[in-house]
N, C-alpha and C positions, 0 to 999 in steps of 0.2 A: 623890478630890475634892481640888482644889488647896487649899493652905493660905490662910487669910485673912491679908492683909498686916498689918504692924505698926500701921497706923492703925485697924484694926478696922472699916473701913467696907465692905470688899468691893469697893473702888474699883479704880482702875487698877493699883495695886501689890498688890492683894489680891483679885482677882476670885474669886468663889465660885459654884459651880454650884448649881442647885436641889437640895436634899437629896432623896434617894430617900424616898418615902413622904410627901412634902409634900402637904398638902391643897390643893385648888383648881386643880390643874393636870391633873386627869383629862380626857382627851379633847382636850387642847391640841394642835392640829395644826401649830403653827408651830415655829420653832427659836429659842432664845435664845442669841445669840452674845456675844462679849466687847464688841462694838460694835454700833451699829444697822445698819451696813453688813453685818455678819456675821450679822444676825438675819433671820428670815423672819416677817412678821406673819401673823396668822390671826384671823378672826372667826367666831363660831359661825354656822352657816347659819340663815336666818330660820325661825322656827317656823311651821308651817302646820297648820291644823286639818284633821282628817279630813273626807272628803266627808260632807255631811249633818249636820255638827256645828251646834248652835244658836249664834246670835249672842247674847252676853250683854254688857250694858252695866252697869257698876257706877259710880254717881255718888256720890262722897264729898263731902259739904258739911258744914262746921262751923257751928254756931250758927244753924241754920235751924229755924224753927218749922213745925209741921205744915201750916198753911195759907198758907205763904209762896210757893207756886207754883200755877200755874193749875189743874192737875188736882185740887187740893184746895180749890177755891173761893177763890183768892187775889184780892185787889184789883189785883194787879200782873199785867199781861198777859204770859204766857209761851207764845206759840204753838208754838214748837219743842218744848218739854217737853210741851205738850198733845198734839201729834201723836205723840210718842214713847210717851206713856202710852196713847193710844188704840190703838196698834198692838202693844201688848205686855201683859205681866202686871202687875198691881198687887199689890205686897206691902205690905199695910197693917196687918198684925197682927204687930208685932215688938216687941222689948224692947231697952232700952239701959241703960247705966250712967249715973250722974250725973257722970261725968268729962267734962270739956270738952276732949277731944283725940281724934284718930283712935285706934281700938283696935289 
Protein backbone atom coordinates (compact mmCIF):
# COMPACT_ATOMS: atom_id res chain seq x y z
CA UNK A 1 0.00 0.00 0.00
CA UNK A 2 1.44 3.44 -0.90
CA UNK A 3 2.49 5.72 1.93
CA UNK A 4 0.17 8.49 3.03
CA UNK A 5 1.65 11.91 2.20
CA UNK A 6 2.98 14.35 4.74
CA UNK A 7 -0.28 16.30 4.74
CA UNK A 8 -2.08 13.23 6.12
CA UNK A 9 -5.10 13.69 3.88
CA UNK A 10 -4.47 10.89 1.43
CA UNK A 11 -4.75 13.54 -1.29
CA UNK A 12 -2.65 14.18 -4.38
CA UNK A 13 0.71 13.81 -2.67
CA UNK A 14 -0.43 10.98 -0.43
CA UNK A 15 -2.97 8.81 -2.22
CA UNK A 16 -3.96 5.75 -0.25
CA UNK A 17 -5.66 2.54 -1.36
CA UNK A 18 -8.64 1.04 0.43
CA UNK A 19 -7.14 -1.08 3.21
CA UNK A 20 -7.64 -4.82 2.84
CA UNK A 21 -10.44 -5.97 5.12
CA UNK A 22 -12.20 -2.58 5.07
CA UNK A 23 -15.92 -2.96 5.67
CA UNK A 24 -18.58 -1.70 3.27
CA UNK A 25 -16.80 -2.55 0.02
CA UNK A 26 -17.91 -6.19 -0.25
CA UNK A 27 -19.29 -6.83 -3.71
CA UNK A 28 -18.16 -3.46 -5.09
CA UNK A 29 -17.96 -3.95 -8.84
CA UNK A 30 -16.23 -0.72 -9.79
CA UNK A 31 -12.63 0.40 -9.61
CA UNK A 32 -11.26 3.25 -7.51
CA UNK A 33 -8.42 5.00 -9.29
CA UNK A 34 -6.29 7.97 -8.32
CA UNK A 35 -8.60 10.29 -10.27
CA UNK A 36 -12.19 10.13 -11.43
CA UNK A 37 -10.93 9.53 -14.98
CA UNK A 38 -9.09 6.43 -13.76
CA UNK A 39 -12.10 5.19 -11.79
CA UNK A 40 -15.00 3.03 -12.92
CA UNK A 41 -18.38 3.74 -11.27
CA UNK A 42 -20.69 0.96 -10.19
CA UNK A 43 -24.21 0.84 -8.76
CA UNK A 44 -25.86 -2.14 -7.15
CA UNK A 45 -28.40 -3.82 -9.41
CA UNK A 46 -32.00 -3.01 -8.57
CA UNK A 47 -33.43 -5.43 -6.04
CA UNK A 48 -36.31 -7.49 -7.44
CA UNK A 49 -38.83 -9.46 -5.44
CA UNK A 50 -39.22 -13.15 -6.23
CA UNK A 51 -42.23 -14.15 -8.32
CA UNK A 52 -45.36 -14.36 -6.19
CA UNK A 53 -43.98 -12.23 -3.35
CA UNK A 54 -46.65 -10.14 -1.56
CA UNK A 55 -46.78 -6.36 -1.88
CA UNK A 56 -46.28 -4.73 1.51
CA UNK A 57 -46.79 -1.01 2.14
CA UNK A 58 -45.56 0.49 5.41
CA UNK A 59 -46.78 4.00 6.15
CA UNK A 60 -44.95 5.80 8.96
CA UNK A 61 -46.81 8.81 10.31
CA UNK A 62 -45.83 10.80 13.37
CA UNK A 63 -48.34 12.40 15.78
CA UNK A 64 -51.42 10.81 14.23
CA UNK A 65 -54.41 9.88 16.33
CA UNK A 66 -56.29 6.60 15.90
CA UNK A 67 -59.28 8.19 14.15
CA UNK A 68 -57.40 10.73 12.01
CA UNK A 69 -57.90 8.81 8.74
CA UNK A 70 -61.01 7.61 6.95
CA UNK A 71 -60.79 3.85 7.61
CA UNK A 72 -61.10 4.59 11.34
CA UNK A 73 -64.14 6.93 11.05
CA UNK A 74 -62.33 10.23 10.58
CA UNK A 75 -64.14 13.48 9.86
CA UNK A 76 -61.50 14.11 7.20
CA UNK A 77 -62.13 12.47 3.83
CA UNK A 78 -59.24 10.16 2.85
CA UNK A 79 -60.53 8.21 -0.18
CA UNK A 80 -57.13 6.83 -1.26
CA UNK A 81 -56.36 5.50 2.22
CA UNK A 82 -59.90 4.08 2.36
CA UNK A 83 -59.30 2.16 -0.90
CA UNK A 84 -55.94 0.93 0.34
CA UNK A 85 -57.48 -0.30 3.61
CA UNK A 86 -60.42 -1.91 1.79
CA UNK A 87 -58.09 -3.99 -0.39
CA UNK A 88 -55.64 -5.13 2.28
CA UNK A 89 -55.23 -6.21 5.88
CA UNK A 90 -56.07 -4.07 8.88
CA UNK A 91 -53.56 -4.32 11.69
CA UNK A 92 -55.51 -2.70 14.51
CA UNK A 93 -54.18 -4.51 17.59
CA UNK A 94 -50.71 -3.10 18.16
CA UNK A 95 -48.68 -1.48 20.90
CA UNK A 96 -46.34 1.47 20.91
CA UNK A 97 -44.08 3.39 23.26
CA UNK A 98 -44.79 6.87 24.53
CA UNK A 99 -41.76 8.26 22.70
CA UNK A 100 -42.72 10.76 20.00
CA UNK A 101 -40.28 9.70 17.28
CA UNK A 102 -39.89 6.91 14.74
CA UNK A 103 -38.57 3.79 16.46
